[in-house]
C-alpha positions, 0 to 999 in steps of 0.5 A, a space after each residue: 813517915 806515918 803509915 796509913 791505918 788499914 781497916 780489916 773488917 771482922 768478917 774478912 779477918 775471920 775468913 783469913 783465920 779460917 783459911 789459915 786454920 784449914 791449911 795446918 800443918 802448912 802455912 795458909 796464904 792469900 791476897 788482899 784487895 783494898 779500896 783506899 784504906 779498907 780491905 774489901 776482899 780476901 782471896 784465899 789461895 793454895 800454898 805452892 810450897 806446901 810447907 810450915 815455914 814458907 809460902 808461895 801463892 800460885 801464879 794462876 791464883 794471883 792472876 785470877 785475884 788481880 783480874 777480879 779485884 781490877 774488875 771491881 775497881 779494887 787494888 791487890 795491895 796486900 798478902 796474908 799468911 800464917 805461922 802454924 806453930 808460931 806468933 804473928 810476927 814477920 819471920 826472917 824468911 818473910 822479910 826476905 821475900 817481902 819485896 813490895 814496901 807499899 803492900 800490907 802484910 798480914 800474919 796470922 800466928 796459930 802457936 798460942 791459945 787463940 789465933 792472933 792477927 797482926 798487920 806489918 809493913 816493911 817500908 
């Protein structure tokens, strides 16, 4: 099965990276709204875990993003998070907690010389 390609505009990619950098030493995280195959909005959130190894999006922030996205005709179809000292690949913890095979997972690796952004799917 071929997975669809998702287009992440440069300005939204930068918004994700900036939020993740601001969360160091902990993981930064947030939600992504898509319209078709295009990310149209980024919803930076707090990390309820306040951890450098895991993240949990606060339920109220998830709800607020969902309401905003739906009011614009978009769908929350992805999540992003960072690895403050690691690379941009899904960790064992990430894979265990990634429950929706239809979502897109964006990982920002901050362990190298420059931030690295990769998209992963689990389905």
